[in-house]
C-alpha positions in Angstrom: 147.2 -97.1 -76.0 145.6 -100.8 -75.8 144.2 -102.9 -78.2 140.6 -101.7 -76.9 141.6 -97.8 -77.7 142.8 -98.8 -80.5 139.6 -100.8 -81.7 137.5 -98.1 -80.8 139.7 -95.4 -82.4 139.2 -97.2 -85.8 135.8 -98.1 -85.2 134.8 -94.6 -84.5 136.6 -93.1 -87.6 134.6 -95.4 -90.0 130.9 -95.9 -88.1 130.8 -92.4 -86.1 132.9 -90.4 -88.7 130.8 -87.3 -86.9 131.2 -88.2 -83.3 135.3 -89.0 -84.2 135.6 -85.9 -86.4 134.3 -83.7 -82.8 136.9 -84.8 -80.6 139.6 -82.2 -81.7 142.8 -84.0 -83.4 145.4 -83.4 -81.0 143.0 -85.1 -78.1 141.8 -88.3 -79.6 145.2 -90.4 -78.2 144.2 -89.0 -75.4 140.8 -90.0 -75.4 140.8 -93.8 -76.8 143.8 -94.4 -74.4 141.8 -93.4 -71.5 138.7 -95.4 -73.0 140.9 -98.6 -73.7 142.4 -98.3 -70.1 138.9 -97.5 -68.4 137.6 -100.9 -70.9 139.5 -103.0 -69.8 139.3 -102.1 -66.3 135.8 -103.0 -67.1 136.5 -106.6 -68.0 138.5 -107.5 -65.2 136.1 -106.6 -62.7 133.4 -107.9 -64.6 134.6 -111.3 -65.5 135.3 -111.7 -61.8 131.6 -111.2 -61.1 130.3 -113.0 -64.1 132.6 -116.1 -63.0 130.8 -116.6 -59.6 132.2 -118.8 -57.0 133.8 -121.7 -57.7 131.2 -124.4 -57.6 131.7 -127.7 -55.1 132.9 -130.7 -57.1 134.3 -128.5 -60.2 137.4 -129.8 -61.8 140.3 -128.1 -63.2 138.9 -128.2 -66.6 135.4 -127.1 -65.6 137.0 -123.7 -63.7 139.1 -123.3 -66.8 136.2 -123.6 -69.1 134.3 -121.4 -66.9 136.5 -118.5 -65.8 137.6 -118.5 -69.9 133.6 -118.3 -70.6 133.5 -115.5 -68.3 136.1 -113.5 -69.6 134.5 -113.8 -73.3 131.2 -112.9 -71.8 132.9 -110.0 -69.7 134.7 -107.9 -73.4 131.5 -108.7 -75.2 129.5 -106.8 -72.8 132.7 -104.1 -72.4 133.0 -103.8 -76.3 129.1 -103.3 -76.9 128.6 -101.2 -74.9 131.9 -98.7 -74.4 133.5 -99.9 -77.7 131.8 -100.8 -80.8 129.3 -98.2 -80.0 126.7 -96.8 -83.2 126.7 -93.6 -84.0 124.7 -91.6 -81.7 121.4 -90.0 -83.8 121.3 -87.0 -82.4 125.2 -86.3 -84.0 123.1 -86.1 -87.2 121.6 -83.0 -88.9 117.6 -83.0 -89.3 117.9 -83.0 -92.8 121.0 -85.7 -92.6 119.8 -89.0 -92.9 120.9 -91.2 -89.5 122.8 -94.9 -90.2 119.9 -96.4 -89.9 118.0 -94.9 -92.8 121.7 -96.0 -95.4 121.4 -99.2 -93.7 117.5 -99.6 -94.4 117.7 -98.3 -97.8 120.6 -100.5 -98.4 119.1 -103.6 -97.1 118.3 -106.7 -99.8 114.3 -107.1 -100.5 112.7 -109.5 -98.6 110.8 -110.7 -101.0 110.3 -111.2 -104.7 106.6 -109.5 -104.4 109.1 -106.4 -103.1 111.3 -106.7 -105.6 108.7 -106.5 -108.0 106.7 -103.4 -106.1 110.0 -101.7 -106.2 110.8 -102.0 -109.8 106.9 -101.7 -111.1 105.8 -99.1 -108.8 103.2 -98.0 -110.9 101.9 -102.3 -111.5 102.4 -101.8 -115.4 103.3 -105.6 -115.6 101.3 -108.5 -115.2 99.9 -109.8 -112.0 101.3 -113.6 -112.0 104.8 -113.5 -110.6 106.3 -115.7 -113.7 104.8 -113.4 -116.5 106.1 -110.2 -114.7 109.6 -111.7 -115.2 109.2 -111.8 -118.6 107.9 -109.1 -119.2 110.4 -107.3 -117.0 113.1 -108.7 -118.9 111.7 -108.1 -122.3 111.4 -104.1 -121.4 114.9 -104.0 -119.9 116.3 -106.1 -122.7 114.7 -104.9 -125.8 
């Protein structure tokens, strides 16, 4: 199994556990070996397209930079499209939260006002944020 296949297998095990578990254990090695080989072939054909023809007057150093950038762009695209995929939303049961739901629930709040609203949903504290912080501290640290 090449590097891309190992990377996909590791990623799926952690980030796509439902999809990973649906691949029979005895077939996982073969599946990820094939996926890694396909990804490598895709990178090889894509970077050549991305590099394009040599422009007139291009120096050896410029050409090397252009080719390196094309390889990196091809690898990035293939990684995104074939290797580091998010979990398929259809893989979740209707009552089971999706990865997006879990991520949204764990996102930091965008503002003090949102945090205050979460901590004081019944709006028992004062309106002024500084007064609210003092009220909240006294309420939680008797």
